Each structure stands twice: as C-alpha cells, then as structure tokens.
N, C-alpha and C positions, 0 to 999 in steps of 0.2 A: 691151797690154790683157789682162785675165784673162777666162777663159771657164769656164762651168759645164756639165758634161755629166752628165745624169741617167741612170743605168743602172737599169732596172727589176729589182728583186730582192726576195727575201723578207728580206734583211738590210737594214741601214741603207744609205741611198744613198751611192754613191761619188762623191766630188767630185774632179775633175781640173782643174788650172790650167796655164797656159802656163809654160814653164820660167823659173825665177827670180822668179816672181810668186806671191804668196799671195792667194787670194780672200778678201775680207772677209766672205763669207757662208759659207765652208766649215765653220767650227766650229759656228755655229748650226744649219746644216742637218744636220750629222752628229749633233748632240745632240737633234734634234727628233723625238720619238716620233710626234708627229702626222703629220709629213711622211713618215716611214718607213712608217707605217700606210697612208697614202694610196697610196704607191707599191706597197706589197705587196697592195693591194686589200682590206685588212681594215678600213679606215675606214668607219664607217657615217655617211653624210651624212644630213641631216634627213629626206629622202624615204624613204631606206632604213630609218631608225629608225621612222618612222611605219608603214611597211608591216610591219615586224617586230612592232611592238607590236599592230597590228591582227590579224595572224595569231595571235598569242599570246592575245589577248582572245577570238577566235572559238573557239580550242581549249579554253580554260579556263572559258568561261562556262557556268554550269549549264544543263542542258537545260530546255526549257519543260515537257515531260511525258515520262513513261516508262511502258511497259507490259511485263509479263512474260506471254508467251503460253503456253497449254497446249492439248494435244490433248484429245479427248473422254474419254480414260481417265486424264487428269490428268498425263500425261507433259509435262515442260517442252518448249516448242517455240521458245525463243529470246526475243528482245527487240525492241521497237519504241521508238524515241526520237525525240521532236520537238525539233529544234534550230533556232536562229534565226541566220541569216546576213544581215547588213546589213538588218535589219528584216523579212526574209522567212522564213517557216517551212518547214522541210523535214523529211520523215520518213526516218529512218535505220533500216534493218532488218538484223537479224542473226538469221535464222531457221534452225531445224534440225528434223529428224525428220519432214519433210513428204514426201508421195509425190512422186517425181520427176515433173517436168512443169510445165505452166503453170497458175497459179492466180489467180483474181480475189481482190482484197483491197479492203476498204472500211472506212471509219470508220462506226461504227454509233452510233445516237442515244442509247443507254442504256448506262451503265457497269456492266453485269452480264454475267457469263459462266457461266451455269449449264449444266453438262454434262448429257447428252451432245450436245444439239442446238444449244446456245447461242442459242436463240430469245429468251431474255431480253434479249439485246443490242438488240432492236427492229429497226427499219428503218435505212436509211442516214441519216447526219447530213445534214440538209437544211433548214437554217433559212430558206432563201429559197423553199422549196416548188417546186422545179423537178422535172422528170422525170429519169430516170436516163440517164447515158451521155454521154461527150464527143462521140459521133457523133449524138446525139439533138438535133434542132433545138429541142426543148423543155427540154433539159438545161442544165447537169448538176448533180448533187448536190455539196455541199461534200465529202461523204465518198467521192466517186468517185475511185479511184486507178488507176494503171497496173498491169497484170498483172505478176506476178513468176514467174520460172522457177526451180524447185528442181532442183539438179543430181542426179547419180546417188546422192549421199550424203544427199539430202534437205535440202541447205543453200541458203540465199539470203543474199547480202550485197549490199545495194544501198541507194540513197537516191533520193528523189523529192520535188519541190516540192509544197507544199500551197497551195491557192487562198487568197489573202488575206494581209494583213500579220500581224504578231505579235499585235497587240491583237485583231483580228477572230477569228483562229484560237483564241486563248486563251479569248475570251468564248464561242465556240461549243462548245469542248471541255469547258469547266468550268462549264457551266450546272448547273441544279439536279439533273439526273439523270446527269451525266457522259457519258463517251464510251468506246467499246470499239473495238478493231481486230479484224476477223474475216477469217480466211483461208478461201476456198471451195475446193471439190474440183475445179472446172472453171474454164476461162478466162472472163473477162468479155467479152461481145461489144461492149461500149461503147454499146449503143443500146436494148436491150430493157428496158422498165420492168417491175418496179421494181429488178431486181438484175443485169441483164445475162446471164440464164441461166447463172449461175456455179455453180449446184448447191448441194450441202449445205455446211453450215458445219463445217469440220474443225478449226479452231483459233481461239482467242479470247484476248484480253487486255484488261484494264481500265487505262485511262490514269490515272496519278496524278501529282501534282506531286512533284518530287524532294525 
C-alpha cells in the first residue's frame, strides 16, 4: 500500500511513499498551487475573503462628513470626521493646539463658527428636544458627546460613536442650517442643562460633505 504524508511548509508539499511504490496522487499534489497555498496558510477561504473585503470597504469608503476646526484666533486645531461602520456613525477626532486637560465637546445645531466666541454655532444638536447630558434623566441631546483629554502637547486622537444610524445622523447634521463641532474649555458634567457647565467655546469647525 502507498501512503501520503503531508509536511506543513511554505514550500510545495512533500510527498513520501512506501519503498518501491509510486503514489498516484504524488504528481498532482506537487503541482497544485492551490494545495500548497492551503498548507502554507496563504489561501483565502471564502469567509476570509469576505472579511478582507469588508475591512477594505470600511477603510476606503468616503466619510459621511468632515470638519476643520480652528481656535478663536484662527489657528487650525485639527479635524473631525464622521465615518460609518456597519450602518452606525462614529466621530473620529484628530485635534491639536488645545490646552492640556479635559474638554467637553458637542455637536451644535448651526453650521457657523464666527470667532472669537463661536456663539453663532447655536445650542446643541437636539432634534428630539431633550435636556442635556447622558446622566440627566430628561436627556440627552443628539449632540452630547464624551469628554476628550488633550495631552501635554495639546493633541487628541480618539473616536466615539454617535447616537443613531447613518440615515438619522446624516439627516440631523445636514439640515437647512448645518452642524458644527465645538470644543469647550472645561469638562462636561453630563447632567447640567443646557451644556454641562463646560465653559467657554475655544474651538469650532463646520461639518461639510466630502
């Protein structure tokens, strides 16, 4: 009887037979790039292909919205990007030039950022007319977000989910007067109406479609 022993390798599989006998499958197996790829772990089975394609689609899909932030004196302060993952929207932040420490950030209901106080951005984005804060039993606004912490260099790199699916977020952000992202001087306490005692508005950016 002949026997086949498969040796895991990054090269083509090695076929060994009993002395004096030639395996009828030896040549086909040696020549099979498919089989060699499988043994080497480089073969993408359908599930792996699907996962790879999905990751590629997430990475290359255009963002839903993007804002360039500025400080009161016009200094650029980084970017905010809204991306969609599996139908859910997330805010991706790459901020700079901020005072070190914790800052409240919110989506505001008007897409205007007139310096120096950025009051033209209006109140928080709040289409459902709730009160402010995730710890407020009457809350919270669609525009209420988690605090961010700027490091000693004034930088923030983070992401956070937005409430609602892609369609709902897009409809709220791109209504007739648009939406802005505002960075505040102090942390949000997540409960005090209307803005969590988060202090002055120190940076602002208007969201636009890419």
